[in-house]
C-alpha positions as a Markdown table, in Angstrom:
| # | Residue | x | y | z |
|---|---|---|---|---|
| 1 | Met | -26.8 | -7.6 | 7.1 |
| 2 | Ser | -30.2 | -7.2 | 6.9 |
| 3 | Ser | -32.0 | -7.2 | 3.5 |
| 4 | Ala | -33.8 | -3.7 | 4.1 |
| 5 | Ser | -33.6 | -1.1 | 2.0 |
| 6 | Pro | -30.1 | 0.7 | 2.3 |
| 7 | Thr | -31.8 | 4.2 | 2.7 |
| 8 | Ala | -33.8 | 2.8 | 5.7 |
| 9 | Leu | -30.8 | 2.0 | 8.0 |
| 10 | Pro | -31.5 | 4.2 | 10.9 |
| 11 | Ala | -28.2 | 4.6 | 11.9 |
| 12 | Leu | -27.4 | 6.6 | 8.6 |
| 13 | Gln | -30.6 | 8.9 | 9.1 |
| 14 | Gly | -28.9 | 12.6 | 9.8 |
| 15 | Ala | -29.0 | 15.8 | 8.2 |
| 16 | Thr | -25.6 | 16.9 | 8.2 |
| 17 | Val | -22.1 | 15.8 | 7.1 |
| 18 | Gly | -21.2 | 15.3 | 10.8 |
| 19 | Ala | -24.1 | 13.5 | 11.7 |
| 20 | Leu | -23.9 | 10.9 | 8.7 |
| 21 | Val | -20.1 | 10.3 | 9.7 |
| 22 | Ala | -20.7 | 9.9 | 13.3 |
| 23 | Ala | -23.6 | 7.1 | 12.2 |
| 24 | Gly | -21.5 | 5.6 | 9.7 |
| 25 | Ala | -18.6 | 5.3 | 12.3 |
| 26 | Arg | -21.2 | 3.3 | 14.7 |
| 27 | Leu | -22.4 | 1.1 | 11.8 |
| 28 | Leu | -18.9 | 0.1 | 10.9 |
| 29 | Glu | -18.0 | -0.6 | 14.4 |
| 30 | Ala | -21.2 | -2.4 | 15.0 |
| 31 | Ala | -20.7 | -4.8 | 11.8 |
| 32 | Gly | -17.0 | -5.4 | 13.0 |
| 33 | Val | -15.2 | -4.6 | 9.9 |
| 34 | Ser | -11.6 | -4.5 | 9.8 |
| 35 | Phe | -9.3 | -1.5 | 8.8 |
| 36 | Gly | -5.7 | -1.1 | 7.7 |
| 37 | His | -6.3 | -0.1 | 4.0 |
| 38 | Gly | -5.6 | 3.6 | 4.6 |
| 39 | Thr | -7.3 | 4.1 | 7.6 |
| 40 | Thr | -6.9 | 2.5 | 11.2 |
| 41 | Asn | -10.4 | 3.3 | 12.7 |
| 42 | Ala | -14.0 | 3.5 | 12.3 |
| 43 | Arg | -14.1 | 7.2 | 12.3 |
| 44 | Asp | -11.6 | 7.9 | 9.7 |
| 45 | Glu | -12.9 | 5.4 | 7.4 |
| 46 | Ala | -16.5 | 6.6 | 8.0 |
| 47 | Ala | -15.2 | 10.3 | 7.3 |
| 48 | Trp | -13.5 | 8.9 | 4.1 |
| 49 | Leu | -16.7 | 7.5 | 2.6 |
| 50 | Val | -19.0 | 10.1 | 3.5 |
| 51 | Leu | -16.7 | 12.7 | 2.0 |
| 52 | Trp | -16.0 | 10.6 | -1.2 |
| 53 | Arg | -19.7 | 10.0 | -1.7 |
| 54 | Leu | -20.7 | 13.3 | -1.6 |
| 55 | Gly | -17.9 | 14.6 | -3.7 |
| 56 | Leu | -16.1 | 16.5 | -1.0 |
| 57 | Pro | -12.4 | 16.9 | -0.8 |
| 58 | Leu | -11.3 | 14.1 | 1.4 |
| 59 | Asp | -9.2 | 16.6 | 3.5 |
| 60 | Ser | -12.1 | 18.7 | 4.4 |
| 61 | Pro | -11.9 | 19.8 | 7.9 |
| 62 | Leu | -14.6 | 18.3 | 10.5 |
| 63 | Gly | -15.2 | 18.5 | 14.1 |
| 64 | Glu | -13.8 | 21.7 | 15.6 |
| 65 | Asp | -11.4 | 22.5 | 13.0 |
| 66 | Pro | -11.4 | 25.9 | 11.2 |
| 67 | Gly | -13.8 | 25.9 | 8.4 |
| 68 | Ser | -15.4 | 22.6 | 9.7 |
| 69 | Ile | -18.1 | 21.4 | 7.1 |
| 70 | Glu | -19.4 | 19.4 | 10.1 |
| 71 | Asp | -22.8 | 21.1 | 10.1 |
| 72 | Arg | -23.1 | 21.3 | 6.4 |
| 73 | Pro | -26.6 | 19.9 | 5.5 |
| 74 | Val | -26.9 | 16.8 | 3.5 |
| 75 | Ala | -30.1 | 16.1 | 1.2 |
| 76 | Pro | -32.2 | 13.1 | 1.7 |
| 77 | Ala | -31.0 | 11.6 | -1.7 |
| 78 | Asp | -27.5 | 12.1 | -0.8 |
| 79 | Gln | -28.0 | 10.5 | 2.4 |
| 80 | Ala | -29.6 | 7.5 | 0.7 |
| 81 | Leu | -26.2 | 7.4 | -1.5 |
| 82 | Val | -24.0 | 7.3 | 1.4 |
| 83 | Ala | -26.3 | 4.5 | 3.2 |
| 84 | Thr | -25.8 | 2.8 | 0.4 |
| 85 | Leu | -21.9 | 2.8 | 0.2 |
| 86 | Phe | -21.9 | 2.2 | 3.9 |
| 87 | Glu | -24.2 | -1.2 | 3.2 |
| 88 | Glu | -21.7 | -2.2 | 0.3 |
| 89 | Arg | -18.7 | -1.7 | 2.6 |
| 90 | Ile | -20.2 | -4.2 | 5.5 |
| 91 | Arg | -21.7 | -6.6 | 2.9 |
| 92 | Ser | -18.9 | -7.1 | 0.7 |
| 93 | Arg | -16.2 | -6.5 | 3.3 |
| 94 | Lys | -13.9 | -5.0 | 0.5 |
| 95 | Pro | -11.5 | -2.5 | 1.7 |
| 96 | Ala | -13.0 | 1.2 | 1.0 |
| 97 | Ala | -10.3 | 1.8 | -1.6 |
| 98 | Tyr | -12.1 | -0.9 | -4.0 |
| 99 | Leu | -15.1 | 0.9 | -3.5 |
| 100 | Thr | -13.8 | 4.3 | -4.1 |
| 101 | Arg | -11.4 | 3.2 | -6.6 |
| 102 | Glu | -8.8 | 5.6 | -5.0 |
| 103 | Ala | -6.0 | 5.2 | -2.4 |
| 104 | Trp | -3.7 | 8.0 | -0.9 |
| 105 | Leu | -0.1 | 7.3 | 0.0 |
| 106 | Gln | 1.9 | 10.3 | 1.5 |
| 107 | Gly | -0.7 | 12.9 | 0.2 |
| 108 | Val | -0.5 | 11.7 | -3.2 |
| 109 | Pro | -3.6 | 10.0 | -5.2 |
| 110 | Phe | -3.5 | 6.6 | -6.7 |
| 111 | Tyr | -6.3 | 4.7 | -8.7 |
| 112 | Val | -6.5 | 0.9 | -7.4 |
| 113 | Asp | -9.0 | -1.7 | -7.9 |
| 114 | Glu | -9.3 | -5.5 | -7.2 |
| 115 | Arg | -6.4 | -6.6 | -9.4 |
| 116 | Ala | -3.8 | -4.8 | -7.2 |
| 117 | Ile | -3.0 | -4.7 | -3.5 |
| 118 | Val | -4.3 | -1.6 | -1.9 |
| 119 | Pro | -1.2 | 0.7 | -1.6 |
| 120 | Arg | 0.0 | 1.2 | 2.0 |
| 121 | Ser | 3.9 | 0.5 | 2.0 |
| 122 | Leu | 6.1 | 1.9 | 4.8 |
| 123 | Ile | 8.5 | 2.4 | 2.1 |
| 124 | Ala | 6.4 | 5.1 | 1.0 |
| 125 | Glu | 7.3 | 7.2 | 4.2 |
| 126 | Leu | 10.8 | 6.5 | 3.9 |
| 127 | Ile | 11.0 | 8.0 | 0.7 |
| 128 | Ala | 9.1 | 11.0 | 1.5 |
| 129 | Asp | 11.1 | 11.6 | 4.9 |
| 130 | Gly | 14.6 | 10.7 | 3.5 |
| 131 | Gly | 14.9 | 7.6 | 5.6 |
| 132 | Phe | 17.7 | 5.8 | 3.7 |
| 133 | Asp | 19.1 | 9.0 | 2.0 |
| 134 | Asp | 22.3 | 8.5 | 3.7 |
| 135 | Phe | 22.9 | 5.2 | 1.7 |
| 136 | Leu | 22.2 | 7.3 | -1.7 |
| 137 | Gly | 24.2 | 9.5 | -3.8 |
| 138 | Ala | 25.3 | 10.9 | -7.0 |
| 139 | His | 25.7 | 7.2 | -8.1 |
| 140 | Thr | 22.1 | 6.5 | -7.5 |
| 141 | Gln | 20.6 | 6.8 | -11.3 |
| 142 | Arg | 18.6 | 3.4 | -12.1 |
| 143 | Val | 15.8 | 2.4 | -9.3 |
| 144 | Leu | 13.9 | -0.6 | -9.5 |
| 145 | Asp | 10.4 | -1.2 | -7.9 |
| 146 | Leu | 10.2 | -4.7 | -7.5 |
| 147 | Cys | 6.6 | -6.0 | -7.0 |
| 148 | Thr | 5.1 | -2.7 | -7.9 |
| 149 | Gly | 1.5 | -3.5 | -7.5 |
| 150 | Asn | -0.4 | -0.3 | -8.5 |
| 151 | Gly | 2.9 | 1.5 | -9.3 |
| 152 | Ser | 2.8 | 3.6 | -6.3 |
| 153 | Leu | 6.2 | 3.4 | -4.9 |
| 154 | Ala | 7.4 | 4.1 | -8.3 |
| 155 | Val | 5.6 | 7.0 | -8.7 |
| 156 | Leu | 6.6 | 8.3 | -5.3 |
| 157 | Ala | 10.7 | 7.7 | -6.1 |
| 158 | Ala | 10.1 | 9.6 | -9.4 |
| 159 | Met | 8.5 | 12.8 | -7.6 |
| 160 | Ala | 10.8 | 12.5 | -4.6 |
| 161 | Trp | 14.2 | 12.3 | -6.9 |
| 162 | Pro | 13.7 | 13.8 | -10.3 |
| 163 | Glu | 16.7 | 12.7 | -12.0 |
| 164 | Ile | 16.2 | 8.9 | -11.8 |
| 165 | His | 15.0 | 6.3 | -14.0 |
| 166 | Ile | 12.8 | 3.8 | -12.7 |
| 167 | Asp | 11.8 | 0.1 | -13.8 |
| 168 | Ala | 8.5 | -0.8 | -12.0 |
| 169 | Ala | 8.2 | -4.7 | -11.9 |
| 170 | Asp | 5.6 | -7.2 | -11.4 |
| 171 | Ile | 4.7 | -10.9 | -12.1 |
| 172 | Ser | 0.9 | -10.0 | -12.4 |
| 173 | Asp | -0.2 | -8.5 | -15.7 |
| 174 | Asp | -3.3 | -7.1 | -14.1 |
| 175 | Ala | -1.3 | -5.4 | -11.6 |
| 176 | Leu | 0.7 | -3.7 | -14.1 |
| 177 | Ala | -2.4 | -2.3 | -16.1 |
| 178 | Val | -3.3 | -0.7 | -12.8 |
| 179 | Ala | 0.3 | 0.6 | -12.5 |
| 180 | Arg | 0.2 | 2.1 | -16.1 |
| 181 | Ile | -3.2 | 4.1 | -15.1 |
| 182 | Asn | -1.2 | 5.6 | -12.4 |
| 183 | Val | 2.0 | 6.2 | -14.2 |
| 184 | Glu | 0.1 | 8.0 | -16.8 |
| 185 | Arg | -2.1 | 9.8 | -14.3 |
| 186 | His | 1.1 | 11.4 | -13.1 |
| 187 | Gly | 2.6 | 12.1 | -16.4 |
| 188 | Leu | 5.7 | 9.9 | -15.6 |
| 189 | Gln | 5.7 | 7.7 | -18.8 |
| 190 | His | 9.0 | 8.9 | -19.7 |
| 191 | Arg | 10.7 | 8.1 | -16.5 |
| 192 | Ile | 8.8 | 5.0 | -15.5 |
| 193 | Arg | 9.1 | 1.6 | -17.3 |
| 194 | Leu | 6.9 | -1.0 | -16.8 |
| 195 | Leu | 8.1 | -4.6 | -17.0 |
| 196 | His | 6.5 | -8.1 | -16.6 |
| 197 | Ser | 8.9 | -10.2 | -14.4 |
| 198 | Asp | 8.7 | -13.1 | -12.3 |
| 199 | Gly | 11.0 | -11.8 | -9.3 |
| 200 | Leu | 14.2 | -10.3 | -11.0 |
| 201 | Ala | 14.2 | -12.6 | -14.1 |
| 202 | Ala | 13.2 | -10.1 | -16.8 |
| 203 | Cys | 15.1 | -7.0 | -14.8 |
| 204 | Pro | 18.2 | -6.4 | -16.7 |
| 205 | Gly | 19.9 | -4.0 | -14.0 |
| 206 | Pro | 22.5 | -3.3 | -12.9 |
| 207 | Tyr | 20.2 | -1.2 | -10.3 |
| 208 | Asp | 21.5 | 1.4 | -7.9 |
| 209 | Leu | 18.6 | 1.1 | -5.3 |
| 210 | Ile | 16.0 | -1.5 | -5.4 |
| 211 | Leu | 12.6 | -0.9 | -3.5 |
| 212 | Cys | 10.4 | -4.2 | -2.9 |
| 213 | Asn | 7.4 | -4.6 | -0.8 |
| 214 | Pro | 7.1 | -8.6 | -1.7 |
| 215 | Pro | 4.5 | -10.9 | -0.5 |
| 216 | Tyr | 5.8 | -11.9 | 2.9 |
| 217 | Val | 2.8 | -13.0 | 5.0 |
| 218 | Asn | 3.7 | -16.6 | 6.5 |
| 219 | Ala | 0.9 | -19.3 | 6.1 |
| 220 | Ala | -0.3 | -19.3 | 9.7 |
| 221 | Ser | -1.0 | -15.4 | 9.3 |
| 222 | Met | -2.5 | -15.9 | 5.8 |
| 223 | Ala | -5.1 | -18.3 | 7.3 |
| 224 | Gln | -6.2 | -15.6 | 9.9 |
| 225 | Leu | -6.5 | -12.8 | 7.5 |
| 226 | Pro | -9.8 | -10.9 | 7.9 |
| 227 | Pro | -12.1 | -10.5 | 4.5 |
| 228 | Glu | -10.7 | -7.2 | 3.7 |
| 229 | Tyr | -7.2 | -8.6 | 3.1 |
| 230 | Arg | -8.5 | -11.5 | 1.5 |
| 231 | Ala | -10.2 | -9.3 | -1.0 |
| 232 | Glu | -6.7 | -8.6 | -2.4 |
| 233 | Pro | -4.8 | -10.6 | -4.8 |
| 234 | Thr | -3.2 | -13.7 | -2.7 |
| 235 | Leu | -0.2 | -13.4 | -5.0 |
| 236 | Ala | 0.7 | -10.0 | -3.5 |
| 237 | Leu | 0.4 | -11.4 | 0.1 |
| 238 | Ala | 1.4 | -15.0 | 0.5 |
| 239 | Gly | 5.1 | -15.8 | 1.2 |
| 240 | Gly | 5.0 | -19.5 | 2.1 |
| 241 | Thr | 5.3 | -21.4 | 5.3 |
| 242 | Asp | 7.8 | -18.6 | 7.0 |
| 243 | Gly | 6.9 | -15.8 | 4.6 |
| 244 | Met | 10.4 | -15.9 | 3.4 |
| 245 | Asp | 9.6 | -17.8 | 0.0 |
| 246 | Phe | 10.0 | -15.0 | -2.5 |
| 247 | Ile | 12.8 | -13.3 | -0.3 |
| 248 | Arg | 15.1 | -16.1 | -0.4 |
| 249 | Arg | 14.9 | -16.0 | -4.2 |
| 250 | Leu | 15.4 | -12.4 | -4.1 |
| 251 | Leu | 18.4 | -12.1 | -1.9 |
| 252 | His | 20.0 | -15.2 | -3.8 |
| 253 | Ala | 19.6 | -13.1 | -7.3 |
| 254 | Ala | 19.9 | -9.5 | -6.2 |
| 255 | Pro | 23.8 | -9.0 | -6.1 |
| 256 | Ala | 23.8 | -9.7 | -10.0 |
| 257 | Arg | 21.4 | -7.2 | -10.8 |
| 258 | Met | 22.9 | -4.5 | -8.5 |
| 259 | Ser | 25.8 | -2.1 | -9.2 |
| 260 | Glu | 28.9 | -2.0 | -6.6 |
| 261 | His | 27.4 | 0.6 | -4.2 |
| 262 | Ala | 23.7 | -0.6 | -4.6 |
| 263 | Val | 21.3 | -1.3 | -1.7 |
| 264 | Leu | 18.1 | -3.0 | -1.3 |
| 265 | Val | 15.3 | -1.6 | 0.8 |
| 266 | Leu | 13.0 | -4.4 | 1.7 |
| 267 | Glu | 9.6 | -4.5 | 3.6 |
| 268 | Ile | 9.0 | -7.5 | 5.6 |
| 269 | Gly | 6.0 | -6.3 | 7.8 |
| 270 | Asn | 5.7 | -8.3 | 11.2 |
| 271 | Glu | 7.9 | -11.1 | 9.9 |
| 272 | Arg | 11.2 | -10.0 | 11.5 |
| 273 | Ala | 11.6 | -13.2 | 13.5 |
| 274 | His | 11.0 | -15.3 | 10.2 |
| 275 | Phe | 13.4 | -13.0 | 8.3 |
| 276 | Glu | 16.4 | -13.5 | 11.2 |
| 277 | Ala | 15.8 | -17.2 | 11.3 |
| 278 | Ala | 16.2 | -17.5 | 7.3 |
| 279 | Phe | 19.0 | -15.2 | 7.2 |
| 280 | Pro | 20.9 | -15.2 | 10.6 |
| 281 | Gln | 24.2 | -14.1 | 9.8 |
| 282 | Leu | 23.2 | -11.3 | 7.0 |
| 283 | Pro | 23.9 | -7.8 | 8.2 |
| 284 | Val | 21.1 | -5.3 | 7.6 |
| 285 | Phe | 20.1 | -1.9 | 8.8 |
| 286 | Trp | 16.6 | -1.7 | 10.3 |
| 287 | Leu | 14.9 | 1.5 | 9.3 |
| 288 | Asp | 12.5 | 3.5 | 11.6 |
| 289 | Thr | 9.1 | 4.1 | 10.5 |
| 290 | Ser | 5.8 | 5.0 | 11.6 |
| 291 | Ala | 5.3 | 1.3 | 12.6 |
| 292 | Gly | 8.4 | 0.8 | 14.4 |
| 293 | Glu | 11.9 | -0.3 | 13.6 |
| 294 | Asp | 11.4 | -3.9 | 12.7 |
| 295 | Gln | 9.2 | -3.5 | 9.5 |
| 296 | Val | 11.5 | -2.5 | 6.9 |
| 297 | Leu | 15.3 | -3.1 | 6.5 |
| 298 | Leu | 18.0 | -2.1 | 4.2 |
| 299 | Val | 20.9 | -4.4 | 3.1 |
| 300 | Glu | 23.8 | -3.4 | 0.9 |
| 301 | Arg | 25.1 | -5.4 | -2.1 |
| 302 | Ala | 28.6 | -5.9 | -0.4 |
| 303 | Ala | 26.5 | -7.9 | 2.4 |
| 304 | Leu | 24.6 | -9.7 | 0.0 |
| 305 | Ser | 27.5 | -10.8 | -1.7 |
| 306 | Cys | 29.7 | -12.2 | 1.2 |
| 307 | Phe | 27.1 | -14.5 | 2.6 |
| 308 | Ser | 25.9 | -17.7 | 1.3 |
| 309 | Leu | 22.3 | -17.3 | 1.0 |
| 310 | Pro | 19.7 | -20.1 | 0.3 |
| 311 | Glu | 17.7 | -20.0 | -2.8 |
């Protein structure tokens, strides 16, 4: 990145919101930044950064949408602020959410900073869409969000199921501090209890539903992660040689913390092959998500109890 003044970046010289978004997208593409922390492409990320920096709603219409703000003028001083933000995104290679201190999941805003992973779990859409409601019932009263990070899944679960109480656990005190911000932001202190726990060690149970987006990235993949992902806490990502280190401990310990008809919903990302190699005889249900049918699984307590699982 050039050491020139950020306000002098020619790609960001524009007089309208739309021009800034287009120029910012070109700048991000040229710099080769990586996406995946709330956006999947340069145009969407540029729109996020421009709208946030200008103090405009992130759902403001652009392009040819009705009510579009595409042609709204932007003063030179605000252009300079936008340019500085794009320069920081490219120079630092931090996810945009760490720069804006906010991430959105299922339309709900969450505070986030470098102490916790940027929320993007596919379990969120399953909660919102009722993707595993067939396994729940009147007995589902106590829920655990394990590896809660910034607390987003716990908050979404509390919003989706107003009658339940939730424990949200993490080994990281830093992550729990971020989670507390979000629990309080959404006024859910009376329904979500935050626990410091290494796996299930300090989670009393029994739980009727366990949600878990654990560290599952295998060692080879960790070594190839782009800087945006390496900016996140390694503890929240690295799952050992095959990505299954935490999951082995979890599946071995889970039955003792689950009620009779409880289920575990587990996200494993791109690690299905490693999961099936580690637990070849374990019957699970693969849940359909926007990323396919091999990213999130559900396993019943009865299945966990019937199989001899490695620790």
